[in-house]
N, C-alpha and C positions, 0 to 999 in steps of 0.2 A: 504494500499500500504506499503510495507517495503522499508526502505531506508538503504543503506549500510553506514557504518561509517568510511570507509577507512581502511587502514592497521592497525591491532592491536585493532581496536575498536570492541565493542560487537554489533552485529546486533540483531534485535528483534527475529530472528529465533533461536538464541542460547538459549533463555529463555525456549522455548517449547520443543526442542529436545536436547539430550546430545551434548555438545561441544566436539570437537576433543581433546582439552586440558584436559577436565575432563575424557575422556576415556583413555587417555595416563596415567594419574596418577592412575587410577583404576588398570591398568595392570603393574604398576611400581613395581620393586623389593623392598623389604624392604632394606633400606640403609645399615643396619648392615650386611646384607648378602654379601655386596660388599667388606668388609674388615675383618670381624670377622671369624676366622677359627673355624670349628666344631671340636669336640674332636677326631673324627676318620679321619680327613682330613690330608693329607701329604702336607706340604708346597712346597717342591721342588722335582720334578722328573727329570730324565735325560734320554735322548734317543740319541744313536749314530746316526750320520748322515752319511749314507753309501756312498753317492755320492762324498764325499771329504775325504781325509786322515786327521787324527787327528782332527776331527770335530764332534761336538755334539750340542744338543739343550737342555737347561735346561728350564723346564716349572715351573714357579713360580706362585702359586695361590694367588689371591687377592692382586695384586700389580698393579701399574699403570705406566704412562710415567715418573713420578718423579724417581722411583727406576730404571726403565729401562735405562733411560739416564745416571744416576749416575754409574750404573754397567758397561754399555757399555764404557763410558769414562774412567773409572778406568782400565778396561781390555785393552784398547788401549794404556795405559801408559806402559804396559809391553812389553819388547823386544821379549819375546817368544810367544806373541800372534800375529798371522798373520791377523786375521779377528775377529771382534766382532760387532754384531748388535742385535737389539731387535725389537719385533713386538707385537702388541696387536691385536688379530684377529678381534675383534668387540667391540664396546663400552659397550655392555651388557654382554660380555664374559670377566670375571675378571681373565684372565690368561695373563701372560707375558712370551713370548718366547724369550730366549736369546741364540743366536747361537754364538759359539766360535770355532775358529780354531787355533790350536797352530802350531808353525813352525816345530817341530819335536817331536819324541817320548819321549824326556826328560821331557816334561810337558804335561799332559793331559788337555783337555778343562775343565773338572770338577775341577781339582786342581787349574787351573788358576781362575775359577769362585770363588772357595772357598777362594783363596788368596785375590781376589778383595773385597769380602764381609767382610773379616777380616780387610783389610786395611781401607775400608770405615767406619767400626765400630770404629776403632781406631781414625780416623779423626773426626768423630762426637762426640766421647767421649771427645777428646781434645777440640773441639769447645764448648761443654757443660761446661766443666771445666773452660775455659777462660770466658765464658759468666757469669757463677755464681760468679767467682772471681770479675769481674768488677761490677756486680750488688751488691754484698755485700759491695764492696768498696764505691760505690755510695750511698748505703743506710746508711752507717755509717756517711757520710757527710751531708745527707739531710733526712728529715722525709718523703718526697715525692720522691720515686725513679724515677718518670717519669718527674720531673720538669727539666727545662733547666738549 
C-alpha cells in the first residue's frame, strides 16, 4: 500500500516511474542559451508599429525584466516620449519587446531607445566608478574590505 507524503514530499511511486521534476529538467534549455549570443545573432531588431503614429517595437534578444524595466523607465523620463512599455512573450522565449511612441516626428522611437540605452550606460559606468573608488578607499584603510 502506498502512502502519500503530503505536498512536496516524495511518494514511493516516484522511485519507479520518472518524476515530473526530472522530466522538466531533461527538457530544460541549456542556461547559457538564455543569455549568450551566437556569432550570427543580431541583438536588436526594430519593427514599425503601423497602428499608431511615431510608434515602433524594438525586439531585444536574450534580455529579461531587469533590462526591460530599466529601459522603459528611462524612456518615460523623456518629454518627447509619449508611451513606453515592455513585454516578454513567454518565460522560455528570451526576447524582450519594447514598444515606444514619440510625441512627434522630431524624435523617432528608435532614436529615443538609443538615447535611453546610452544614458543608462553612462549611469552604470558612473555607478561602477563610484563603487570602485569607495572600495579602494576602504581597502587602503583595512586589510579586510568587507569588515564593518
